[in-house]
N, C-alpha and C positions, 0 to 999 in steps of 0.2 A: 672669478677665482682663476688663478693660474694653474695649469695642469701639473700637479706635483709629480705624478708618475712619469710624465714626459721629461720633466726637468731632471729627474733621477736617471732616466735612461740616457739622456744626452751627456750628463757628467760621467756616468759609468763608461760610455763609449769613448769619451775623450781620454779618460784615464787609461783605458785599454790601449788606445792608439799611442799614447805617450809612452807606455811601458814597452810597446813593440819597437818604437823608435829608439828608446834608450838601450834596448837589448840587442839592437842591430838587426833590423828587418831584412828579409831576403832582397837581393838586388832588383828582382823583377816586381817586387811589391812596394819598394820604398817610395816611388813617385806617387802611387795611388794613396798610400797611407799618409804621406806628407801633405797631399792636397786636401784630404778629408780632415786631417788634424788642423790645418790652417783655416778651413771653413768653420770648424767647430769652436776654435779658440775664442773669437770675439763673443760668441753666444755664451760660452761657459763663463767668461769674464763678466758678462751682463747678469747671468744667473747668480754668481758669487756676490756681486754688488747688491742685488735685490735681497738675497738671503741675509747679508750683513745688516742692511738697513732694517729689515723686518725683525731680526734678532735684537738689534739695538733698541727698536721701539718697544719690544716686549720687556727688555731690561729696564728701560726708562719708566714704563708703566708700573713695574714692580716696585721701583724706588719711591713712587708717590706716597706709599704708606709710611715711609720713614720721614719724620718731621725735619730731620737735619739735612736730608737729601732732596726734599720735595721741590725746593726752588730750582735747584740744578736740573732735576728731572723734568720740570715743566719747560724750562728753556730748551732742553734737548728735544723734548717731544714736539715743541713748536717747529723746530727746524726739520725734524724727521717727517712730520705730517705734511710739510710743504714739499719735501724732496721725494717721498715715497711714491706718490702718483706719477711723477715724471719718470722715476727709475722703472716703475712697473710698465709704463707705456713703452719705454725704450726696449724693455725685455720682450713685450708682446710683438713689437716690430721685428726684433731679432729672431723670434720664433716663427715668423711668417715663412711659408714654403719658398724655397729659393728656386729661381728660374735656372735650370741646368746650364743655360747658355750665357748667363750673366758674366762669367769670367772669361768668355771667349773673345778673341779678336773680332772686329766688325768689318764687313764689306759695305762701303758706303757708295751708293749709286746716285748720281745727280743728272737730271735731264730737264731741258726747258719745256715749259707747258705753253699755255696760250700767251701770245704777246710778241711773236716774231723775234727780231734782233734784240729787243729789250729783254725778253725772257731769257735768251741765251747769255746776255751780259750778266743778268741777275744770277743765273746758274753758276757762272764763273765767280761771282761774289760769294755765293754760298760755299763753293769749293775752297776759296781762300779763307773763309770764316772757319770752316772745320779744320783746315790745315793749321791755322793759328791757334785754335783751341787745343788741338792735339799737341802742338809744340809747347804750349803753356803748361799742359798736364804732364809733360815728359814722356808722352806716348810716341811710338814710332809710326810715322805717316809714310806710306808707300803708294805712289800713284801707279795704278795698274793700267789704266787706259784713259786717254784724253783725245777727244776730237773737237777741234775748235772751228769757229766761224771766221770769216775774213775780217770782221770787226774785233776779233779777240774774245768773242763769247764762247760758250761751251755748248756743243751739240750733245755730247755725252761724256761723263767723267766717272771713273770708278777708282776707288782708293781702298787700301787695306790699312786699318789702324789697329795697332797692337799695344797693349799696356794693361795696367791693373784696372779691372772693372770696366773695360772699354764698352762692351755691349750693354752692360747694366746702365751706364750713363747715357749712351747715345741712342738707345732703342726708341726713345720717345720722339726722335726727330723724323720718323717716317711719316710722310704725308705731303700735302700740297702747301708750299710756302708762297704766299702772295706778296708782291711788292707794289707800292704806290709811290711814284716819283716822276720827276720831269726828265725824260731821256736827254742825253747830250745832243742828239740829232733833232730835238724838238725846238724849232725856232720860236714858236708861239708861247712857250712857257706852260703848256698844258700838262697836267698830271696824267700819266698813263698808269693803267693797272695791268700787270702781267704776273706770270707765275712760273714756278719750277717745282718738279717733284723730287723728293728725296726718299730713297729706300735704304734702310739700315738692316743688314742681314748678319746673323751670327755665323762666323766661320765654323764649319762642321769639324768637330774634334776627330782625331784619328780613330778613337774607339767608338764613334757613333757609326751605326750601320747605315751607310748610304751606298746601296748597290748600283753600280753603273756598269752593266755588261758592255764589253767592247763593241758588240753589234748594235748597241743603242746610240752610239755617237758617230758623227762624221767629222773628221778633222781636215780642214782646208788650210793651205798655206797661201797667204796673200801678199801682194806688194803694198807696203804701208806708205801712204802719202796723203796729201790733202792740203788745200790752201789754208795757210795759217795754222797748220797742224804741228804736231811734235816733230815730224820727220820731214825735213826739207830734202835730204838725200833719200831717195826711195830705196827700200830693201825688200827682200823676199822673206823677212823673218816673221811678219805678222801671222798670227794663228787665229782661226775661227773654228770653234767647236759647236756643233749643232746636236742637241739632245733630241733624237727623233721622236720618242714617245710623247714628250711634252711640247716640242717645238721651241724650247729655250735655246737662244743663240748667244754665245759668249765670245768676245774677241779680246786679244791682248796684242799690243804692237810695240813692245820694248825691243831692244837691239838683239837680244838672244832668243833664237827660236825655241831652244830648250826651256828657257825661263818663261817664255810666253805660253808654252804648252802647260807648264806647271801652274802658272797664274790662272789660266783659263779653266783648268780642271778644278782648282780651289774655289773659283767663283761659281762654277757649275754645281759643285758639291754644296756650297752655301745656299744657292737658290733652291735646290732640291730639299735640303734640310729645312729651309724656311717654309716650303710647301708642306712638309710633314708636320712642322710645328703648328702652322695655321689650321691644318685639318684636325689635329689633336685638340687645339683650342676650341674650334667650332663644335667638336663632339662633346667637350666638357661643359661648355657654356655657350648656348646659341646666341644669347644677347650680349655676352661679354661685358656686362655692366661693371665688372671689377677692374676693367682696363682703363687707362687714360686714353679715351677715344678708342677706335677699333683697330688702329694701326693700318687701316686701309689707305693705300696710296692715293685714292681718289678723294680723301677727306681733307678739306682745307683746315689746317691746324694753326696757321700763324700768319699775321700780316706785319709787314715792315713798311711803315709810313715815313718816308724820308723828309718831306716838308715839315712834319711835326716832330721829327726825331723820336718816333714812337714805335715800339714793338709790342704787339698784342698777341698772346696765345689764347685762342678761342676756346680751347678745351677746359681751361681753368679760370678764364676771365682775368688773366694776369696782364697788366699793362706796365711797361717800363719805359720811362722817358730817358733812355740812355742808349739810343740806337748805335751811336758811334762805337761805344764799348762792345756792344753785342757783335757788330760786324767785324770788330777787331779780335773776336774769338772769346770774349768774356761771356760764357754761357752758364756759368756756375749758378747764378740766381734762378735762371729759368729751369735748369735741370733739377736743382734742389726742390723747387716748388712742385714740379711734375712728379718727382719721386715721392714727396710727402703726400701729395694728393692720391697717388696710386696706393700707398701704404694705408692711408686712412680708409679708402674704399674697400681694400681687402680685409682690414680689421672689422669693418662694419658688416661685411658679408659673412664673417665667422660668427657673429652674434645672433 
């Protein structure tokens, strides 16, 4: 049974927020009210749809006693009995607790793992894949840091992606991505296996308390250069920030030193926020069985097999023979499947 008391509380809260917006909320509250209103709106629409279907079923059952309306009522009941379980399931999903970070922009960090030059080249391929996916979604993709190898691979890449539901969609990408293919430098045609790690962190919101005392950080200005890197002409604009208590080091080497400092601080806040979230998750559920994998960066989550044109996500045993589309940024089927799996697991945990 669905929790009627909770449904009533949600609709009452929604109507209260709507009344505040219509009456002209105070300027310092309008953003918060609008955000909560937007979050509740799809849930209330789902509640209304479920209530309408339930009421329609009750009316159809009542008509069964009327000989003249019986046939019509039976037809309507057949359709409602088919639709109502789906509508109820969609409402249960809408009622699942939201991750407060789901609506946040994401910081995506990519680094090569085992495999030398081939791992660095694959890291570059992943960076291009996420850029294409972001562009296809209409998201804003901002490259914060890029360090390249002489062969055009990636030593380290960091990007900020902003748009609707970015972190909610990309958070399942954290982990080890393994590739199996014949490197261009391989004369014998042998398949090599290498890997790259991806970390997806939610950007900390302004109202999230991330305390970074000035004495806890060391800021160094560096000369940005490197073979095959972004900056052929060296500058003194690169910034490196070290968070002394945790040892976290963040760099940014765009052209503006002021922008580099802002970028690096945003990434540092995101990493500290991620540490807080992981600690809270561990305290709530030591085994984290309700998650799609553990989110641990050491966990192998996916294999990209180029000779077979195959992508396999090991967490949900999903295999797609459309690797070209995946590498071109078409991640919708994968992300949808991971989201559905996560929702099903969380629903089961509530029962």
